[in-house]
Backbone as a printed PyTorch tensor [residue, N CA C, xyz], in Angstrom:
tensor([[[-30.4960, -40.3480,  54.6660],
         [-31.2490, -39.8600,  53.5580],
         [-31.0020, -38.3970,  53.2560]],

        [[-30.7840, -37.5840,  54.2710],
         [-30.6020, -36.1750,  53.9490],
         [-29.3900, -35.9490,  53.0520]],

        [[-28.4000, -36.7690,  53.1480],
         [-27.2230, -36.5650,  52.3070],
         [-27.5220, -36.7430,  50.8250]],

        [[-28.2710, -37.7690,  50.4020],
         [-28.5630, -37.8830,  48.9810],
         [-29.3830, -36.7080,  48.4530]],

        [[-30.2710, -36.1510,  49.2900],
         [-31.0630, -35.0310,  48.8080],
         [-30.1760, -33.8160,  48.5710]],

        [[-29.2630, -33.5460,  49.4540],
         [-28.3900, -32.3830,  49.2710],
         [-27.4300, -32.6300,  48.1070]],

        [[-27.0490, -33.8810,  47.9320],
         [-26.1700, -34.1920,  46.8130],
         [-26.9550, -34.1750,  45.5100]],

        [[-28.2300, -34.5730,  45.5270],
         [-29.0380, -34.6100,  44.3220],
         [-29.4570, -33.1990,  43.9030]],

        [[-29.6270, -32.3010,  44.8440],
         [-30.0580, -30.9400,  44.5090],
         [-29.0370, -30.2320,  43.6320]],

        [[-27.7560, -30.2410,  43.9350],
         [-26.8150, -29.5950,  43.0280],
         [-26.7080, -30.3430,  41.7030]],

        [[-26.8830, -31.6650,  41.7490],
         [-26.7960, -32.4230,  40.5020],
         [-27.9800, -32.0840,  39.6100]],

        [[-29.1540, -31.8760,  40.2040],
         [-30.3100, -31.5210,  39.4060],
         [-30.1570, -30.1040,  38.8590]],

        [[-29.6280, -29.2090,  39.6560],
         [-29.4330, -27.8360,  39.1940],
         [-28.1600, -27.6910,  38.3990]],

        [[-27.3500, -28.7240,  38.3580],
         [-26.0550, -28.6710,  37.6830],
         [-26.1290, -28.3760,  36.2030]],

        [[-26.9280, -29.0870,  35.4020],
         [-26.9680, -28.8110,  33.9670],
         [-27.4860, -27.4120,  33.6600]],

        [[-28.5010, -26.9740,  34.4010],
         [-29.0270, -25.6280,  34.1540],
         [-27.9760, -24.5820,  34.5460]],

        [[-27.3140, -24.8180,  35.6380],
         [-26.2860, -23.8770,  36.0790],
         [-25.1010, -23.9040,  35.1330]],

        [[-24.7460, -25.0910,  34.6370],
         [-23.6330, -25.1980,  33.7020],
         [-23.9650, -24.4940,  32.3980]],

        [[-25.2070, -24.6180,  31.9320],
         [-25.6090, -23.9320,  30.7000],
         [-25.5600, -22.4240,  30.8970]],

        [[-25.9800, -21.9680,  32.0720],
         [-25.9020, -20.5290,  32.3710],
         [-24.4690, -20.0390,  32.3940]],

        [[-23.5970, -20.8580,  32.9280],
         [-22.1890, -20.4820,  32.9700],
         [-21.6050, -20.4460,  31.5640]],

        [[-21.9980, -21.3900,  30.6910],
         [-21.4980, -21.3890,  29.3150],
         [-21.9550, -20.1370,  28.5860]],

        [[-23.2380, -19.7820,  28.7540],
         [-23.7480, -18.5750,  28.1110],
         [-23.0420, -17.3500,  28.6630]],

        [[-22.8460, -17.3410,  29.9320],
         [-22.1860, -16.2090,  30.5640],
         [-20.7440, -16.1240,  30.0870]],

        [[-20.0700, -17.2280,  29.9740],
         [-18.6730, -17.1920,  29.5430],
         [-18.5840, -16.7780,  28.0730]],

        [[-19.5470, -17.1840,  27.2240],
         [-19.5480, -16.7500,  25.8290],
         [-19.7940, -15.2570,  25.7470]],

        [[-20.7220, -14.7550,  26.5250],
         [-20.9970, -13.3190,  26.5610],
         [-19.7810, -12.5750,  27.0820]],

        [[-19.1590, -13.1260,  28.1010],
         [-17.9600, -12.4860,  28.6300],
         [-16.8490, -12.4720,  27.5870]],

        [[-16.7260, -13.5380,  26.8100],
         [-15.7150, -13.5780,  25.7590],
         [-15.9770, -12.5080,  24.7040]],

        [[-17.2380, -12.3820,  24.2770],
         [-17.5770, -11.3690,  23.2750],
         [-17.3290,  -9.9570,  23.8000]],

        [[-17.7170,  -9.7140,  25.0490],
         [-17.4530,  -8.3980,  25.6350],
         [-15.9530,  -8.1460,  25.7890]],

        [[-15.2170,  -9.1900,  26.1030],
         [-13.7600,  -9.0500,  26.2110],
         [-13.1250,  -8.7080,  24.8700]],

        [[-13.6040,  -9.3530,  23.8020],
         [-13.0790,  -9.0540,  22.4630],
         [-13.4280,  -7.6250,  22.0730]],

        [[-14.6850,  -7.2170,  22.3330],
         [-15.0970,  -5.8430,  22.0200],
         [-14.2710,  -4.8370,  22.8160]],

        [[-14.0010,  -5.1490,  24.0630],
         [-13.2000,  -4.2580,  24.9000],
         [-11.7710,  -4.1550,  24.3520]],

        [[-11.1960,  -5.2610,  23.9250],
         [ -9.8480,  -5.2230,  23.3530],
         [ -9.8160,  -4.4220,  22.0610]],

        [[-10.8560,  -4.5900,  21.2190],
         [-10.9020,  -3.8390,  19.9660],
         [-11.0110,  -2.3390,  20.2420]],

        [[-11.8480,  -1.9470,  21.2050],
         [-11.9780,  -0.5350,  21.5450],
         [-10.6660,  -0.0020,  22.1150]],

        [[-10.0100,  -0.7910,  22.9430],
         [ -8.7420,  -0.3720,  23.5350],
         [ -7.6810,  -0.1510,  22.4580]],

        [[ -7.5890,  -1.0560,  21.4880],
         [ -6.6170,  -0.8960,  20.3980],
         [ -6.9630,   0.3100,  19.5300]],

        [[ -8.2570,   0.5230,  19.2650],
         [ -8.6800,   1.6850,  18.4860],
         [ -8.2810,   2.9750,  19.2030]],

        [[ -8.5070,   3.0390,  20.5090],
         [ -8.1580,   4.2360,  21.2780],
         [ -6.6510,   4.4770,  21.2530]],

        [[ -5.8560,   3.4260,  21.3800],
         [ -4.3980,   3.5760,  21.3340],
         [ -3.9540,   4.0630,  19.9630]],

        [[ -4.5360,   3.5130,  18.8900],
         [ -4.1620,   3.9360,  17.5400],
         [ -4.5370,   5.4000,  17.2990]],

        [[ -5.6960,   5.8390,  17.7990],
         [ -6.0980,   7.2300,  17.6370],
         [ -5.1360,   8.1500,  18.3830]],

        [[ -4.7450,   7.7700,  19.5630],
         [ -3.8060,   8.5680,  20.3370],
         [ -2.4430,   8.6140,  19.6520]],

        [[ -1.9780,   7.4720,  19.1900],
         [ -0.6680,   7.4270,  18.5190],
         [ -0.7010,   8.2350,  17.2270]],

        [[ -1.7780,   8.1370,  16.4710],
         [ -1.8840,   8.8810,  15.2200],
         [ -1.9100,  10.3800,  15.4670]],

        [[ -2.6510,  10.8200,  16.4820],
         [ -2.7000,  12.2570,  16.7540],
         [ -1.3360,  12.7690,  17.2150]],

        [[ -0.6290,  11.9890,  18.0010],
         [  0.7000,  12.4160,  18.4500],
         [  1.7030,  12.3850,  17.3030]],

        [[  1.5910,  11.3950,  16.4070],
         [  2.5240,  11.2940,  15.2820],
         [  2.3270,  12.4620,  14.3200]],

        [[  1.0800,  12.8490,  14.0640],
         [  0.8650,  13.9720,  13.1510],
         [  1.3720,  15.2670,  13.7620]],

        [[  1.2590,  15.4230,  15.0670],
         [  1.8080,  16.6220,  15.7130],
         [  3.3310,  16.6120,  15.6450]],

        [[  3.9200,  15.4270,  15.8050],
         [  5.3800,  15.3370,  15.8300],
         [  5.9900,  15.5520,  14.4570]],

        [[  5.3830,  14.9600,  13.4060],
         [  5.9810,  15.0100,  12.0840],
         [  5.5550,  16.2150,  11.2530]],

        [[  4.5160,  16.9160,  11.6550],
         [  4.1130,  18.0890,  10.8690],
         [  5.0430,  19.2520,  11.2030]],

        [[  5.3670,  20.0750,  10.1930],
         [  6.2630,  21.1990,  10.4600],
         [  5.5860,  22.2010,  11.3820]],

        [[  6.3720,  22.7400,  12.3070],
         [  5.8090,  23.6780,  13.2660],
         [  5.5550,  25.0330,  12.6220]],

        [[  6.3740,  25.4020,  11.6640],
         [  6.1670,  26.6700,  10.9660],
         [  6.2350,  26.4130,   9.4800]],

        [[  5.4060,  27.1050,   8.7530],
         [  5.4260,  26.9700,   7.3060],
         [  6.3890,  28.0060,   6.7400]],

        [[  7.1540,  27.6320,   5.6990],
         [  8.0720,  28.6020,   5.1270],
         [  7.3020,  29.7300,   4.4540]],

        [[  7.8180,  30.9030,   4.6030],
         [  7.1940,  32.0590,   3.9760],
         [  8.0440,  32.5030,   2.8020]],

        [[  7.3910,  32.9960,   1.7940],
         [  8.0950,  33.4800,   0.6130],
         [  8.4290,  34.9430,   0.8560]],

        [[  9.7150,  35.2750,   0.9010],
         [ 10.0730,  36.6730,   1.1590],
         [  9.8350,  37.5290,  -0.0810]],

        [[  9.5570,  38.7730,   0.1630],
         [  9.4060,  39.7090,  -0.9480],
         [ 10.7850,  39.9720,  -1.5410]],

        [[ 10.8070,  40.1960,  -2.8530],
         [ 12.0920,  40.4520,  -3.5020],
         [ 12.6420,  41.7660,  -2.9930]],

        [[ 13.8990,  41.7100,  -2.6860],
         [ 14.5390,  42.9030,  -2.1440],
         [ 15.8870,  43.0780,  -2.8160]],

        [[ 16.2200,  44.2860,  -3.0680],
         [ 17.5340,  44.5950,  -3.6320],
         [ 18.5530,  44.8720,  -2.5410]],

        [[ 18.1380,  44.7090,  -1.3020],
         [ 19.0220,  44.9590,  -0.1740],
         [ 20.0200,  43.8170,  -0.0460]],

        [[ 21.3140,  44.0970,  -0.1170],
         [ 22.3020,  43.0140,   0.0080],
         [ 22.3470,  42.4140,   1.4010]],

        [[ 21.8170,  43.1090,   2.3980],
         [ 21.8300,  42.5990,   3.7800],
         [ 20.5820,  41.7850,   4.1060]],

        [[ 19.7100,  41.5620,   3.1210],
         [ 18.4950,  40.7760,   3.3590],
         [ 18.8790,  39.3200,   3.6390]],

        [[ 18.1480,  38.6710,   4.5440],
         [ 18.4930,  37.2770,   4.8570],
         [ 18.2520,  36.3770,   3.6550]],

        [[ 19.1050,  35.3800,   3.5130],
         [ 18.9540,  34.4360,   2.4060],
         [ 17.9800,  33.3240,   2.8130]],

        [[ 17.2810,  32.8080,   1.8260],
         [ 16.2920,  31.7620,   2.0640],
         [ 16.6930,  30.5390,   1.2590]],

        [[ 16.6230,  29.3840,   1.9120],
         [ 16.9240,  28.1300,   1.2290],
         [ 15.7760,  27.8200,   0.2710]],

        [[ 16.0220,  27.7620,  -1.0460],
         [ 14.9110,  27.5370,  -1.9810],
         [ 14.2860,  26.1540,  -1.8510]],

        [[ 14.9890,  25.1960,  -1.2580],
         [ 14.4250,  23.8510,  -1.1120],
         [ 13.3230,  23.8110,  -0.0650]],

        [[ 13.2800,  24.8090,   0.8290],
         [ 12.2330,  24.8340,   1.8510],
         [ 10.9710,  25.5160,   1.3610]],

        [[ 11.0240,  26.1560,   0.1930],
         [  9.8690,  26.8750,  -0.3380],
         [  8.9910,  25.9520,  -1.1800]],

        [[  7.7000,  26.2340,  -1.2340],
         [  6.8370,  25.4250,  -2.1050],
         [  7.1420,  25.7110,  -3.5690]],

        [[  6.8620,  24.7630,  -4.4750],
         [  7.1580,  24.9920,  -5.8930],
         [  6.3030,  26.1180,  -6.4570]],

        [[  6.9140,  26.9100,  -7.3250],
         [  6.1790,  28.0080,  -7.9370],
         [  5.8960,  27.7460,  -9.4010]],

        [[  6.6310,  26.8210, -10.0010],
         [  6.4240,  26.5520, -11.4120],
         [  6.8320,  25.1110, -11.6980]],

        [[  6.1150,  24.4900, -12.6170],
         [  6.3810,  23.1100, -12.9960],
         [  6.6720,  23.0860, -14.4820]],

        [[  7.7030,  22.3360, -14.8700],
         [  8.0780,  22.2430, -16.2800],
         [  8.1190,  20.7740, -16.6970]],

        [[  7.8770,  20.5240, -17.9640],
         [  7.9410,  19.1730, -18.5010],
         [  9.3910,  18.7180, -18.6000]],

        [[  9.5910,  17.4330, -18.4360],
         [ 10.9400,  16.8850, -18.5560],
         [ 11.3600,  16.7870, -20.0180]],

        [[ 10.4190,  16.5480, -20.9320],
         [ 10.7060,  16.4470, -22.3530],
         [  9.9750,  17.5540, -23.0970]],

        [[ 10.5240,  17.9470, -24.2080],
         [  9.8820,  18.9740, -25.0290],
         [  8.6760,  18.3800, -25.7520]],

        [[  7.6170,  19.1660, -25.9100],
         [  6.4430,  18.6950, -26.6390],
         [  6.8080,  18.4390, -28.0930]],

        [[  6.2540,  17.3890, -28.6640],
         [  6.5170,  17.0300, -30.0480],
         [  7.7530,  16.1720, -30.2410]],

        [[  8.4510,  15.8750, -29.1810],
         [  9.6710,  15.0650, -29.2680],
         [  9.2980,  13.5960, -29.4430]],

        [[  9.9430,  12.8810, -30.3730],
         [  9.6270,  11.4590, -30.5420],
         [ 10.2970,  10.6110, -29.4440]],

        [[  9.5310,   9.6890, -28.8940],
         [ 10.0500,   8.7870, -27.8680],
         [  9.6300,   7.3590, -28.2280]],

        [[ 10.3060,   6.3970, -27.6440],
         [  9.9640,   4.9820, -27.7830],
         [  9.4330,   4.4980, -26.4340]],

        [[  8.3530,   3.7420, -26.4580],
         [  7.7700,   3.2040, -25.2340],
         [  8.0230,   1.7020, -25.2030]],

        [[  8.7860,   1.2600, -24.2210],
         [  9.0920,  -0.1530, -24.0210],
         [  8.1170,  -0.7010, -22.9810]],

        [[  7.4700,  -1.8110, -23.3080],
         [  6.4880,  -2.4240, -22.4170],
         [  6.8130,  -3.9030, -22.3010]],

        [[  6.7200,  -4.4220, -21.0670],
         [  6.9260,  -5.8560, -20.8810],
         [  6.1440,  -6.3330, -19.6730]],

        [[  5.7030,  -7.5420, -19.7260],
         [  5.0810,  -8.1890, -18.5730],
         [  6.1190,  -9.0750, -17.9100]],

        [[  6.0980,  -9.0870, -16.5970],
         [  7.0770,  -9.8790, -15.8630],
         [  6.4590, -10.3710, -14.5660]],

        [[  7.0870, -11.3470, -13.9680],
         [  6.6470, -11.8600, -12.6770],
         [  7.5170, -11.3400, -11.5520]],

        [[  8.4580, -10.4470, -11.8750],
         [  9.3740,  -9.9190, -10.8740],
         [  8.9990,  -8.4850, -10.5150]],

        [[  9.3820,  -8.0330,  -9.3330],
         [  9.1620,  -6.6350,  -8.9750],
         [  9.9320,  -5.7100,  -9.9150]],

        [[  9.5770,  -4.4450,  -9.8750],
         [ 10.1330,  -3.4790, -10.8120],
         [ 11.6400,  -3.2740, -10.6700]],

        [[ 12.2130,  -3.6590,  -9.5580],
         [ 13.6380,  -3.4380,  -9.3350],
         [ 14.5150,  -4.2550, -10.2790]],

        [[ 13.9490,  -5.2580, -10.9460],
         [ 14.7560,  -6.1340, -11.7890],
         [ 14.4420,  -5.9510, -13.2710]],

        [[ 14.1600,  -4.7310, -13.6900],
         [ 13.8140,  -4.4930, -15.0930],
         [ 15.0330,  -4.6280, -15.9890]],

        [[ 16.1220,  -3.9780, -15.6260],
         [ 17.2550,  -3.8720, -16.5350],
         [ 18.3110,  -4.9510, -16.3200]],

        [[ 18.4610,  -5.4290, -15.1200],
         [ 19.4410,  -6.4970, -14.8680],
         [ 18.6870,  -7.7790, -14.5150]],

        [[ 18.0900,  -8.3680, -15.5150],
         [ 17.2550,  -9.5450, -15.3190],
         [ 18.1180, -10.7870, -15.1360]],

        [[ 17.9710, -11.4900, -14.0090],
         [ 18.7300, -12.7310, -13.8210],
         [ 18.2060, -13.8430, -14.7350]],

        [[ 19.0340, -14.8400, -14.9470],
         [ 18.6800, -15.9360, -15.8600],
         [ 17.4420, -16.7040, -15.4130]],

        [[ 17.2920, -16.9290, -14.1110],
         [ 16.1240, -17.6760, -13.6340],
         [ 14.8400, -16.9100, -13.9320]],

        [[ 14.9130, -15.5720, -13.9070],
         [ 13.7280, -14.7770, -14.2040],
         [ 13.4290, -14.7740, -15.6970]],

        [[ 14.4770, -14.7670, -16.5110],
         [ 14.2650, -14.8470, -17.9610],
         [ 13.5570, -16.1500, -18.3100]],

        [[ 13.9650, -17.2240, -17.6620],
         [ 13.3420, -18.5190, -17.9130],
         [ 11.8860, -18.5310, -17.4170]],

        [[ 11.6600, -17.9230, -16.2790],
         [ 10.3210, -17.8770, -15.6980],
         [  9.3800, -17.0070, -16.5340]],

        [[  9.9070, -15.9290, -17.1240],
         [  9.0920, -14.9980, -17.9120],
         [  9.0200, -15.3720, -19.3920]],

        [[  9.5640, -16.5280, -19.7470],
         [  9.5260, -16.9480, -21.1520],
         [  8.0740, -17.0770, -21.5920]],

        [[  7.7460, -16.4850, -22.7160],
         [  6.3890, -16.5280, -23.2340],
         [  5.5630, -15.3020, -22.8810]],

        [[  6.0480, -14.4690, -21.9460],
         [  5.3230, -13.2420, -21.6300],
         [  5.7060, -12.1610, -22.6470]],

        [[  4.7690, -11.3160, -23.0470],
         [  5.0420, -10.3530, -24.1130],
         [  5.9830,  -9.2270, -23.6940]],

        [[  6.8050,  -8.8240, -24.6530],
         [  7.6760,  -7.6660, -24.5590],
         [  7.6190,  -6.9860, -25.9160]],

        [[  7.3180,  -5.7020, -25.9250],
         [  7.2150,  -5.0050, -27.2060],
         [  7.6030,  -3.5490, -27.0500]],

        [[  7.8180,  -2.8720, -28.1900],
         [  8.2280,  -1.4720, -28.2190],
         [  7.3300,  -0.7340, -29.2050]],

        [[  6.7830,   0.3900, -28.7700],
         [  6.0930,   1.3060, -29.6640],
         [  7.0810,   2.4120, -29.9950]],

        [[  7.4290,   2.5800, -31.2550],
         [  8.4350,   3.5510, -31.6730],
         [  7.7800,   4.8220, -32.2040]],

        [[  8.5310,   5.9050, -32.1320],
         [  8.1320,   7.2110, -32.6640],
         [  6.7910,   7.6960, -32.1260]],

        [[  6.6180,   7.5870, -30.8180],
         [  5.4500,   8.1730, -30.1750],
         [  5.7530,   9.6570, -29.9840]],

        [[  4.8360,  10.5020, -30.3600],
         [  5.0340,  11.9380, -30.2120],
         [  4.6250,  12.3560, -28.8140]],

        [[  5.5870,  12.8450, -28.0330],
         [  5.3050,  13.2900, -26.6800],
         [  4.4450,  14.5490, -26.7430]],

        [[  3.3250,  14.5210, -26.0920],
         [  2.4100,  15.6460, -26.0980],
         [  1.2010,  15.4220, -26.9760]],

        [[  1.1770,  14.3530, -27.7610],
         [  0.0080,  14.0290, -28.5680],
         [ -0.9130,  13.1720, -27.6990]],

        [[ -1.7720,  13.8260, -26.9350],
         [ -2.5690,  13.1380, -25.9310],
         [ -3.7500,  12.3790, -26.5430]],

        [[ -4.0060,  12.5630, -27.8310],
         [ -5.1150,  11.8630, -28.4850],
         [ -4.6740,  10.5580, -29.1420]],

        [[ -3.3960,  10.2770, -29.1560],
         [ -2.8980,   9.0560, -29.7860],
         [ -3.2950,   7.8540, -28.9290]],

        [[ -3.6100,   6.7610, -29.5760],
         [ -3.9760,   5.5310, -28.8800],
         [ -3.1650,   4.3850, -29.4800]],

        [[ -2.5660,   3.5910, -28.6350],
         [ -1.7600,   2.4550, -29.0650],
         [ -2.3220,   1.2120, -28.4010]],

        [[ -2.4630,   0.1710, -29.1800],
         [ -2.9880,  -1.0810, -28.6320],
         [ -2.1140,  -2.2430, -29.0830]],

        [[ -2.1670,  -3.2890, -28.3180],
         [ -1.4810,  -4.5340, -28.6680],
         [ -2.3330,  -5.6830, -28.1390]],

        [[ -2.5250,  -6.7080, -28.9480],
         [ -3.3180,  -7.8630, -28.5530],
         [ -2.4120,  -9.0760, -28.4040]],

        [[ -2.5730,  -9.7720, -27.2850],
         [ -1.7690, -10.9530, -27.0100],
         [ -2.6390, -12.0070, -26.3570]],

        [[ -2.3340, -13.2560, -26.6140],
         [ -2.8760, -14.3690, -25.8500],
         [ -1.7700, -14.7810, -24.8930]],

        [[ -1.9990, -14.5600, -23.6160],
         [ -0.9510, -14.7530, -22.6120],
         [ -1.2620, -15.9850, -21.7860]],

        [[ -0.2820, -16.8540, -21.6700],
         [ -0.3860, -17.9850, -20.7570],
         [  0.3790, -17.5830, -19.4990]],

        [[ -0.3470, -17.3630, -18.4200],
         [  0.2660, -16.8790, -17.1920],
         [  1.0370, -17.9960, -16.5010]],

        [[  2.2670, -17.7120, -16.0890],
         [  3.0650, -18.7340, -15.4050],
         [  2.5520, -18.9620, -13.9910]],

        [[  2.7690, -20.1640, -13.4980],
         [  2.3870, -20.5060, -12.1340],
         [  3.5540, -20.2190, -11.2090]],

        [[  3.6040, -18.9920, -10.6980],
         [  4.6600, -18.6110,  -9.7590],
         [  4.0140, -18.0140,  -8.5290]],

        [[  4.7390, -18.0270,  -7.4460],
         [  4.2460, -17.4720,  -6.1910],
         [  5.2880, -16.5300,  -5.6320]],

        [[  4.8230, -15.4820,  -4.9330],
         [  5.7450, -14.5120,  -4.3480],
         [  6.2940, -14.9760,  -3.0090]],

        [[  5.8730, -16.1160,  -2.5390],
         [  6.3290, -16.6000,  -1.2510],
         [  5.3060, -16.3290,  -0.1590]],

        [[  4.3420, -15.4670,  -0.4220],
         [  3.3020, -15.1640,   0.5430],
         [  1.9750, -15.7970,   0.1260]],

        [[  2.0160, -16.7010,  -0.8470],
         [  0.8050, -17.3270,  -1.3270],
         [  0.0570, -16.4570,  -2.3250]],

        [[  0.6990, -15.4050,  -2.8020],
         [  0.0620, -14.4840,  -3.7350],
         [  0.8030, -14.5510,  -5.0630]],

        [[  0.0610, -14.6600,  -6.1430],
         [  0.6790, -14.6360,  -7.4620],
         [  0.6150, -13.2170,  -7.9790]],

        [[  1.7160, -12.7280,  -8.5550],
         [  1.7820, -11.3460,  -8.9990],
         [  2.2390, -11.2700, -10.4480]],

        [[  1.7170, -10.2910, -11.1400],
         [  2.1210, -10.0060, -12.5090],
         [  2.3770,  -8.5020, -12.5660]],

        [[  3.5090,  -8.1050, -13.1310],
         [  3.9070,  -6.7050, -13.1920],
         [  3.9660,  -6.2580, -14.6370]],

        [[  3.5430,  -5.0230, -14.8880],
         [  3.6720,  -4.4170, -16.2030],
         [  4.7160,  -3.3150, -16.0630]],

        [[  5.7860,  -3.4270, -16.8250],
         [  6.8350,  -2.4200, -16.8060],
         [  6.7420,  -1.6230, -18.0920]],

        [[  6.6480,  -0.3230, -17.9770],
         [  6.6070,   0.5440, -19.1590],
         [  7.5250,   1.7310, -18.8940]],

        [[  8.3960,   2.0320, -19.8410],
         [  9.2970,   3.1710, -19.6860],
         [  9.5780,   3.7550, -21.0640]],

        [[  9.8130,   5.0610, -21.0440],
         [ 10.0650,   5.7760, -22.2960],
         [ 11.5400,   6.0110, -22.5110]],

        [[ 11.9480,   6.0070, -23.7880],
         [ 13.3420,   6.2180, -24.1590],
         [ 13.3710,   7.2790, -25.2650]],

        [[ 14.2520,   8.2250, -25.1080],
         [ 14.3800,   9.2780, -26.1400],
         [ 15.0730,   8.7470, -27.3530]]])
């Protein structure tokens, strides 16, 4: 008889002990995940601080005072910060703005393959002519009813690109 009692005691305590172990293992899993997240955060902070120290310039370029001395050291102008910014086009110059919608990345604007032309059929392409560069109050609008093509980028994401460029 003593054997069944010793065998029955663990069996009776078995479900309660098993439930405690399940709770403990779930808690241990959550703490393990939190520990891994903290460990990755600490590594990223360390890597970021070291990367900024490594890639930041150790000395900033200084702008030398103008000197008429021919023996003065020369300075590479590309290492100096910009001192003046100029417009690429003259104000008041007429330009044309070409706009098109496409399903391709911007790299394929000018050399469009045939499969892309077929895929983009029905998407709007238009030109606004004689836009005055520098007339910041001008507003141009175009209304279209667009039927978006069903295409995928391969990552399960559908993309639509707007390409706009100016021509003199």
